Every structure is written in structure tokens, then in C-alpha cells.
LUMFI-107994 format. One record per residue: residue number from 0; residue in three letters; x, y, z of N, C-alpha, C in turn. Coordinates in nm, 3 decimals. Example, Ala and Ser with C-alpha at 12.3 -4.5 7.8 and 13.67 -1.06 7.14 Angstrom:
REM LUMFI-107994
(0 ALA (1.319 -0.569 0.780) (1.230 -0.450 0.780) (1.320 -0.330 0.780));
(1 SER (1.285 -0.225 0.708) (1.367 -0.106 0.714) (1.290 0.003 0.787));
This chain:
REM LUMFI-107994
(0 MET (-0.188 1.712 -19.985) (-0.130 1.777 -20.100) (-0.135 1.685 -20.223));
(1 GLN (-0.103 1.555 -20.201) (-0.105 1.461 -20.313) (-0.245 1.446 -20.371));
(2 LYS (-0.347 1.449 -20.284) (-0.484 1.437 -20.332) (-0.521 1.556 -20.422));
(3 ILE (-0.475 1.673 -20.387) (-0.504 1.793 -20.466) (-0.439 1.782 -20.604));
(4 VAL (-0.315 1.734 -20.608) (-0.244 1.718 -20.735) (-0.315 1.615 -20.822));
(5 VAL (-0.354 1.503 -20.762) (-0.423 1.397 -20.836) (-0.556 1.449 -20.889));
(6 LEU (-0.631 1.522 -20.807) (-0.759 1.577 -20.852) (-0.740 1.679 -20.964));
(7 ALA (-0.636 1.760 -20.955) (-0.608 1.858 -21.060) (-0.572 1.787 -21.191));
(8 LEU (-0.491 1.684 -21.184) (-0.455 1.608 -21.304) (-0.576 1.539 -21.365));
(9 LEU (-0.664 1.485 -21.282) (-0.786 1.422 -21.333) (-0.876 1.525 -21.402));
(10 ALA (-0.885 1.642 -21.345) (-0.968 1.748 -21.406) (-0.913 1.786 -21.543));
(11 VAL (-0.782 1.800 -21.554) (-0.721 1.832 -21.683) (-0.744 1.719 -21.783));
(12 PHE (-0.726 1.596 -21.739) (-0.745 1.480 -21.826) (-0.888 1.477 -21.882));
(13 PHE (-0.988 1.491 -21.794) (-1.127 1.484 -21.839) (-1.164 1.603 -21.928));
(14 SER (-1.108 1.719 -21.901) (-1.138 1.833 -21.988) (-1.078 1.812 -22.127));
(15 LEU (-0.962 1.749 -22.135) (-0.903 1.720 -22.266) (-0.980 1.612 -22.340));
(16 CYS (-1.034 1.515 -22.267) (-1.112 1.409 -22.330) (-1.240 1.464 -22.392));
(17 HIS (-1.296 1.567 -22.334) (-1.420 1.624 -22.382) (-1.397 1.741 -22.477));
(18 ALA (-1.272 1.781 -22.496) (-1.243 1.892 -22.585) (-1.270 1.851 -22.729));
(19 ARG (-1.317 1.946 -22.806) (-1.343 1.920 -22.948) (-1.258 2.017 -23.029));
(20 ASP (-1.205 1.965 -23.137) (-1.128 2.050 -23.226) (-1.224 2.128 -23.314));
(21 VAL (-1.194 2.254 -23.335) (-1.275 2.335 -23.425) (-1.250 2.286 -23.567));
(22 TYR (-1.357 2.249 -23.633) (-1.347 2.198 -23.770) (-1.354 2.312 -23.871));
(23 GLU (-1.440 2.409 -23.843) (-1.464 2.515 -23.941) (-1.533 2.632 -23.873));
(24 LYS (-1.508 2.751 -23.924) (-1.578 2.872 -23.880) (-1.638 2.938 -24.002));
(25 GLY (-1.751 3.001 -23.984) (-1.816 3.071 -24.095) (-1.957 3.108 -24.057));
(26 LYS (-2.038 3.129 -24.159) (-2.176 3.173 -24.136) (-2.273 3.056 -24.146));
(27 ALA (-2.372 3.060 -24.058) (-2.480 2.961 -24.058) (-2.610 3.031 -24.093));
(28 SER (-2.692 2.959 -24.166) (-2.828 3.003 -24.195) (-2.919 2.888 -24.157));
(29 TYR (-3.050 2.905 -24.180) (-3.139 2.793 -24.151) (-3.245 2.781 -24.259));
(30 TYR (-3.302 2.659 -24.268) (-3.400 2.626 -24.371) (-3.530 2.704 -24.350));
(31 ALA (-3.587 2.749 -24.461) (-3.718 2.811 -24.457) (-3.825 2.703 -24.435));
(32 ASP (-3.938 2.744 -24.380) (-4.047 2.651 -24.352) (-4.099 2.581 -24.478));
(33 LYS (-4.083 2.644 -24.594) (-4.136 2.586 -24.717) (-4.070 2.453 -24.756));
(34 PHE (-3.956 2.420 -24.694) (-3.887 2.295 -24.725) (-3.935 2.177 -24.640));
(35 LYS (-4.027 2.201 -24.547) (-4.080 2.094 -24.461) (-4.132 1.980 -24.549));
(36 GLY (-4.087 1.858 -24.520) (-4.131 1.739 -24.592) (-4.053 1.710 -24.719));
(37 HIS (-3.970 1.804 -24.767) (-3.889 1.780 -24.886) (-3.779 1.679 -24.853));
(38 LYS (-3.740 1.601 -24.951) (-3.631 1.505 -24.932) (-3.497 1.579 -24.924));
(39 THR (-3.415 1.536 -24.830) (-3.279 1.587 -24.821) (-3.190 1.499 -24.909));
(40 ALA (-3.066 1.538 -24.925) (-2.972 1.461 -25.009) (-2.949 1.320 -24.954));
(41 SER (-2.970 1.300 -24.825) (-2.952 1.167 -24.766) (-3.076 1.079 -24.785));
(42 GLY (-3.185 1.138 -24.834) (-3.308 1.064 -24.853) (-3.409 1.084 -24.741));
(43 GLU (-3.366 1.144 -24.630) (-3.458 1.172 -24.520) (-3.544 1.294 -24.556));
(44 GLU (-3.661 1.302 -24.496) (-3.744 1.420 -24.513) (-3.696 1.528 -24.417));
(45 TYR (-3.699 1.652 -24.466) (-3.665 1.763 -24.377) (-3.778 1.785 -24.279));
(46 ALA (-3.745 1.783 -24.151) (-3.841 1.807 -24.043) (-3.789 1.923 -23.960));
(47 PRO (-3.856 2.037 -23.963) (-3.808 2.156 -23.891) (-3.784 2.134 -23.742));
(48 GLY (-3.852 2.038 -23.681) (-3.839 2.014 -23.538) (-3.723 1.925 -23.498));
(49 GLN (-3.653 1.868 -23.596) (-3.539 1.783 -23.565) (-3.409 1.863 -23.570));
(50 LEU (-3.308 1.814 -23.502) (-3.179 1.883 -23.498) (-3.090 1.827 -23.608));
(51 THR (-3.106 1.882 -23.728) (-3.032 1.836 -23.846) (-2.971 1.956 -23.917));
(52 ALA (-2.885 1.926 -24.015) (-2.817 2.033 -24.087) (-2.765 1.984 -24.221));
(53 ALA (-2.731 2.081 -24.305) (-2.668 2.055 -24.434) (-2.525 2.107 -24.430));
(54 HIS (-2.435 2.027 -24.485) (-2.294 2.066 -24.497) (-2.244 2.014 -24.631));
(55 ARG (-2.149 2.085 -24.691) (-2.102 2.046 -24.824) (-2.022 1.917 -24.827));
(56 ARG (-1.941 1.890 -24.724) (-1.846 1.780 -24.732) (-1.860 1.672 -24.625));
(57 LEU (-1.908 1.705 -24.508) (-1.913 1.606 -24.400) (-2.007 1.491 -24.437));
(58 PRO (-1.969 1.369 -24.403) (-2.053 1.253 -24.436) (-2.189 1.260 -24.367));
(59 PHE (-2.291 1.205 -24.434) (-2.422 1.196 -24.373) (-2.411 1.115 -24.244));
(60 GLY (-2.484 1.157 -24.143) (-2.480 1.088 -24.015) (-2.377 1.143 -23.919));
(61 THR (-2.291 1.233 -23.966) (-2.191 1.296 -23.878) (-2.262 1.392 -23.782));
(62 TYR (-2.223 1.388 -23.656) (-2.278 1.482 -23.558) (-2.179 1.596 -23.538));
(63 VAL (-2.234 1.716 -23.536) (-2.153 1.837 -23.526) (-2.209 1.925 -23.415));
(64 GLU (-2.121 1.981 -23.335) (-2.162 2.083 -23.239) (-2.144 2.218 -23.306));
(65 VAL (-2.250 2.295 -23.311) (-2.249 2.427 -23.372) (-2.261 2.530 -23.260));
(66 THR (-2.168 2.624 -23.255) (-2.169 2.727 -23.153) (-2.188 2.863 -23.217));
(67 ASN (-2.288 2.936 -23.171) (-2.314 3.073 -23.215) (-2.208 3.161 -23.148));
(68 LEU (-2.122 3.223 -23.226) (-2.011 3.301 -23.170) (-2.057 3.434 -23.110));
(69 ARG (-2.177 3.477 -23.142) (-2.229 3.602 -23.086) (-2.274 3.585 -22.941));
(70 ASN (-2.337 3.468 -22.911) (-2.394 3.451 -22.778) (-2.343 3.328 -22.702));
(71 GLY (-2.261 3.245 -22.766) (-2.203 3.129 -22.699) (-2.294 3.007 -22.690));
(72 LEU (-2.418 3.016 -22.740) (-2.509 2.902 -22.736) (-2.465 2.796 -22.836));
(73 SER (-2.485 2.669 -22.798) (-2.445 2.557 -22.883) (-2.559 2.459 -22.902));
(74 VAL (-2.551 2.384 -23.012) (-2.648 2.278 -23.040) (-2.576 2.166 -23.115));
(75 LYS (-2.619 2.044 -23.090) (-2.563 1.929 -23.162) (-2.661 1.889 -23.271));
(76 VAL (-2.611 1.876 -23.394) (-2.695 1.844 -23.508) (-2.636 1.726 -23.585));
(77 LYS (-2.725 1.658 -23.660) (-2.682 1.549 -23.748) (-2.684 1.599 -23.891));
(78 ILE (-2.576 1.574 -23.965) (-2.569 1.612 -24.106) (-2.652 1.513 -24.187));
(79 ASN (-2.752 1.566 -24.260) (-2.835 1.479 -24.344) (-2.866 1.540 -24.481));
(80 ASP (-2.795 1.649 -24.513) (-2.821 1.716 -24.641) (-2.693 1.784 -24.690));
(81 ARG (-2.695 1.826 -24.815) (-2.583 1.899 -24.875) (-2.620 2.046 -24.886));
(82 GLY (-2.520 2.130 -24.874) (-2.537 2.274 -24.881) (-2.459 2.334 -24.766));
(83 PRO (-2.469 2.458 -24.742) (-2.541 2.559 -24.820) (-2.462 2.594 -24.947));
(84 PHE (-2.530 2.651 -25.041) (-2.468 2.683 -25.169) (-2.455 2.834 -25.190));
(85 ILE (-2.447 2.907 -25.081) (-2.426 3.052 -25.084) (-2.287 3.078 -25.031));
(86 LYS (-2.209 3.153 -25.105) (-2.070 3.181 -25.069) (-2.061 3.236 -24.926));
(87 GLY (-1.966 3.183 -24.851) (-1.942 3.229 -24.716) (-2.018 3.154 -24.608));
(88 ARG (-2.119 3.078 -24.646) (-2.195 3.001 -24.548) (-2.138 2.860 -24.539));
(89 VAL (-2.129 2.809 -24.415) (-2.068 2.678 -24.394) (-2.169 2.571 -24.353));
(90 ILE (-2.287 2.613 -24.306) (-2.386 2.515 -24.262) (-2.525 2.577 -24.270));
(91 ASP (-2.622 2.493 -24.307) (-2.764 2.528 -24.303) (-2.827 2.444 -24.194));
(92 LEU (-2.896 2.506 -24.102) (-2.952 2.437 -23.987) (-3.103 2.420 -23.999));
(93 SER (-3.154 2.320 -23.932) (-3.299 2.307 -23.919) (-3.349 2.422 -23.832));
(94 LYS (-3.479 2.446 -23.840) (-3.537 2.556 -23.763) (-3.519 2.532 -23.612));
(95 ALA (-3.535 2.408 -23.567) (-3.518 2.377 -23.424) (-3.376 2.407 -23.378));
(96 ALA (-3.277 2.373 -23.461) (-3.138 2.402 -23.425) (-3.115 2.553 -23.421));
(97 ALA (-3.170 2.625 -23.518) (-3.157 2.771 -23.520) (-3.221 2.835 -23.397));
(98 GLN (-3.334 2.780 -23.353) (-3.399 2.833 -23.233) (-3.311 2.812 -23.111));
(99 GLN (-3.245 2.696 -23.102) (-3.159 2.670 -22.986) (-3.038 2.763 -22.985));
(100 LEU (-2.997 2.810 -23.103) (-2.885 2.904 -23.111) (-2.931 3.049 -23.099));
(101 ASP (-3.062 3.070 -23.085) (-3.121 3.203 -23.075) (-3.080 3.290 -23.195));
(102 MET (-3.097 3.232 -23.316) (-3.057 3.305 -23.437) (-3.172 3.331 -23.533));
(103 ILE (-3.295 3.299 -23.492) (-3.409 3.316 -23.581) (-3.422 3.462 -23.625));
(104 HIS (-3.413 3.553 -23.534) (-3.428 3.695 -23.568) (-3.316 3.742 -23.662));
(105 ASP (-3.194 3.696 -23.637) (-3.078 3.739 -23.718) (-3.077 3.674 -23.856));
(106 GLY (-3.118 3.548 -23.864) (-3.119 3.477 -23.991) (-2.987 3.413 -24.027));
(107 VAL (-2.880 3.488 -24.019) (-2.745 3.437 -24.049) (-2.653 3.484 -23.937));
(108 VAL (-2.575 3.391 -23.881) (-2.483 3.424 -23.772) (-2.348 3.357 -23.794));
(109 GLU (-2.247 3.411 -23.731) (-2.113 3.350 -23.732) (-2.113 3.234 -23.634));
(110 VAL (-2.061 3.119 -23.681) (-2.058 2.999 -23.597) (-1.923 2.930 -23.605));
(111 GLU (-1.907 2.837 -23.514) (-1.791 2.750 -23.510) (-1.845 2.609 -23.510));
(112 LEU (-1.788 2.522 -23.594) (-1.831 2.382 -23.604) (-1.723 2.292 -23.545));
(113 SER (-1.767 2.198 -23.463) (-1.677 2.095 -23.408) (-1.740 1.959 -23.433));
(114 VAL (-1.666 1.871 -23.498) (-1.716 1.736 -23.523) (-1.712 1.659 -23.392));
(115 ILE (-1.823 1.591 -23.361) (-1.831 1.511 -23.239) (-1.787 1.370 -23.275));
(116 LYS (-1.686 1.323 -23.205) (-1.629 1.192 -23.235) (-1.683 1.086 -23.144));
């Protein structure tokens, strides 16, 4: 009985350690192919195949888990640009990140952002 209690407590502890607080909810879009090779606000070139994103306030280099609320798929991206500058949108994703979220066909989806610490 004691082993079961200890195992249950350990499971709760580890799930809390890996829990992420929701930072923001809103709409996500993704970069058009025409921006390939353009400089981002951080000075890096935009590469559609990398897992990167633009956010208005998060510091460059911050890693964020983005979850598509329609299908539950998630992707981890690095913030390396500023934007989006369209009302209601909270993040612009690279094409690779959008593909992992299965949002290419939709173009814009509701997401949840969690900062990875």
C-alpha cells in the first residue's frame, strides 16, 4: 500500500514539474513563402524549415509551446521576430511549425501559448 501511495505522489510531482502555464490564447498565422531569406527583427534570416515564430513582446530566443486548440497538436518554436501586426493574432509561425500543427489548409487557427522555462 505504501508503495502505491509513493508512486502516486511521484506521478503527481513529475506531472507538476512538466506542467506549463498558459501564457496567451489567440489566433496564429504563418509566414508566406515570399519571406524566405528575409531578415527577422532578431537579425536571423527567415527559414521556412526551422521551428521559429514572431511575437510582439516575448524576448528573442524564448521557446514557446504552441498548441492548436482545434486538434490538440503542439510544436515548440523559438521567438526570433516581431509581429504579428494584425489585430487578434498572437503569433506568426514558420511554415514548418504550421505544418506540425496541421494548420496549412486553415491558414489561421486558435492556439494556446506556453512559455518553456
